[in-house]
C-alpha positions in Angstrom: -84.8 92.3 116.5 -84.2 94.7 119.5 -84.2 97.7 117.1 -87.6 96.8 115.7 -89.0 96.3 119.2 -87.8 99.8 120.3 -89.4 101.3 117.2 -92.6 99.5 117.7 -92.7 100.6 121.3 -92.1 104.2 120.4 -94.8 104.1 117.8 -97.3 102.6 120.2 -96.6 105.2 122.8 -97.0 108.0 120.4 -100.2 106.6 119.0 -101.8 106.0 122.4 -100.8 109.4 123.5 -102.5 111.0 120.5 -105.8 109.0 120.9 -107.9 110.1 123.9 -111.1 108.2 123.4 -110.1 104.9 121.9 -108.9 103.3 125.2 -111.1 104.0 128.1 -112.8 107.2 129.0 -111.6 110.5 127.6 -108.6 112.0 129.4 -107.0 115.4 129.4 -104.0 115.6 127.1 -100.8 116.3 128.9 -99.3 119.8 128.7 -95.9 119.3 127.1 -95.3 122.9 126.0 -91.6 123.6 126.0 -90.8 119.9 125.6 -89.1 118.5 122.5 -89.7 115.0 121.4 -87.5 113.5 118.7 -88.4 110.3 117.0 -85.7 108.5 115.0 -86.7 105.8 112.5 -86.0 104.4 109.1 -89.4 105.3 107.5 -89.5 107.1 104.2 -92.0 108.0 101.5 -95.7 107.2 102.4 -94.8 105.6 105.7 -93.0 108.7 106.8 -95.8 111.0 105.7 -98.4 108.9 107.5 -96.3 108.8 110.7 -95.6 112.6 110.4 -99.4 113.1 110.5 -99.5 111.2 113.8 -96.6 113.3 115.2 -98.3 116.5 114.1 -101.5 115.5 115.9 -99.5 114.6 119.0 -97.8 118.1 118.9 -101.2 119.8 118.4 -102.8 118.1 121.4 -99.8 118.4 123.8 -98.0 121.5 122.8 -94.7 119.6 122.4 -92.3 120.3 119.6 -91.9 117.0 117.7 -89.1 116.2 115.3 -88.7 113.2 113.0 -85.2 112.2 112.3 -84.5 109.8 109.4 -82.0 107.3 110.8 -81.1 105.7 107.5 -79.9 102.2 107.4 -77.7 102.5 110.5 -80.2 103.6 113.2 -78.2 101.9 116.0 -75.2 104.1 115.2 -77.3 107.3 115.2 -78.9 106.3 118.6 -75.7 105.4 120.2 -74.0 108.6 119.1 -77.0 110.7 120.5 -76.9 108.8 123.8 -73.2 109.2 124.1 -73.5 113.0 123.5 -76.2 113.3 126.1 
């Protein structure tokens, strides 16, 4: 349950950051050039392709480098190892 909540929260943040005129008045996109954002999830196939389109739009608007990492069926192990390694 906690894993799903984290994934949903990440997806919402990315979606909101890539939509400047859906919620409230238009805002200036943040300048994230030189920043790398990595999203780890278990999506594949069409889900992954659709989410990659969102990540690409986010990168284009912010200048950030965005990577999608497939976490497979054991996402908690991947996240814990990344956190442990800094």
